C-alpha positions as CSV (number, residue, x, y, z in Angstrom):
1,M,109.3,104.6,98.0
2,E,109.0,108.4,97.5
3,K,111.7,110.6,98.9
4,I,111.1,114.3,99.3
5,I,113.9,116.7,98.7
6,G,113.6,120.4,99.8
7,I,115.7,122.9,98.0
8,V,116.2,126.4,99.5
9,F,117.1,129.4,97.3
10,A,117.7,132.9,98.6
11,D,117.0,135.1,95.6
12,E,115.5,135.2,92.1
13,M,118.8,134.9,90.3
14,E,119.5,131.6,92.1
15,Y,115.9,130.3,91.8
16,A,115.2,131.2,88.2
17,P,117.3,128.5,86.5
18,F,115.7,125.7,88.6
19,L,112.2,127.2,88.0
20,S,112.8,127.2,84.2
21,W,113.9,123.6,84.3
22,A,111.0,122.6,86.5
23,R,108.5,124.4,84.2
24,E,109.8,122.4,81.3
25,N,109.1,119.2,83.3
26,G,105.5,120.0,84.2
27,A,106.0,121.4,87.7
28,S,103.3,123.2,89.7
29,E,104.1,126.7,91.0
30,E,102.7,127.6,94.4
31,T,103.0,130.0,97.3
32,R,104.0,127.8,100.2
33,H,104.2,129.4,103.6
34,G,104.4,132.8,102.1
35,N,107.3,132.0,99.7
36,D,107.3,131.3,95.9
37,S,107.9,127.7,95.3
38,V,107.7,125.0,92.7
39,V,107.0,121.3,93.1
40,T,108.0,118.6,90.6
41,S,108.9,114.9,90.5
42,I,111.6,112.7,89.0
43,E,110.8,109.1,88.6
44,D,112.5,106.0,87.2
45,K,111.8,102.3,87.6
46,E,113.1,102.1,91.2
47,N,112.9,105.5,92.6
48,S,110.5,108.4,93.0
49,L,111.8,111.9,94.1
50,K,109.5,114.8,94.9
51,L,111.4,118.1,94.6
52,I,110.1,121.2,96.5
53,A,112.1,124.3,95.7
54,V,111.5,127.5,97.7
55,K,112.7,131.0,97.1
56,C,112.9,132.2,100.7
57,G,114.7,135.5,100.6
58,I,118.2,136.5,101.7
59,G,119.3,135.9,105.3
60,K,119.8,133.1,107.8
61,V,116.4,133.7,109.4
62,N,114.6,133.3,106.0
63,A,116.6,130.2,105.2
64,A,115.9,128.7,108.7
65,S,112.2,129.4,108.4
66,A,111.9,127.8,104.9
67,T,113.9,124.8,106.1
68,A,111.7,124.4,109.2
69,Y,108.5,124.4,107.0
70,L,110.1,121.9,104.5
71,I,110.9,119.5,107.3
72,G,107.9,120.0,109.6
73,E,105.1,120.6,107.1
74,D,106.3,119.0,103.9
75,K,108.2,116.1,105.6
76,A,111.3,116.6,103.5
77,D,113.8,113.7,103.8
78,Y,116.7,115.9,102.6
79,I,117.4,119.6,102.4
80,L,119.7,121.3,99.9
81,N,120.7,124.9,100.3
82,A,121.5,126.0,96.8
83,G,122.7,129.2,95.2
84,L,125.8,131.4,95.6
85,S,125.9,131.9,99.3
86,G,124.0,128.8,100.4
87,A,126.4,126.5,98.4
88,V,129.4,127.9,100.2
């Protein structure tokens, strides 16, 4: 069964390392709901994970909007708020 994990990044410095890793793993880059994003998958014998990372911009309104789209439109099972401020 595939699980979808949404990852929210506020700015380019936080997003860039994930984007670099995702590019190395054959990810697709998209604009989703007005935000830069990358979609990739991780699979093993038993599990399949779809990762959708979004660079939403700084601020709680941007983070809330990106999270709402990840849950409502993309049907994310889990949300991670990553980066300097989001991780605190």
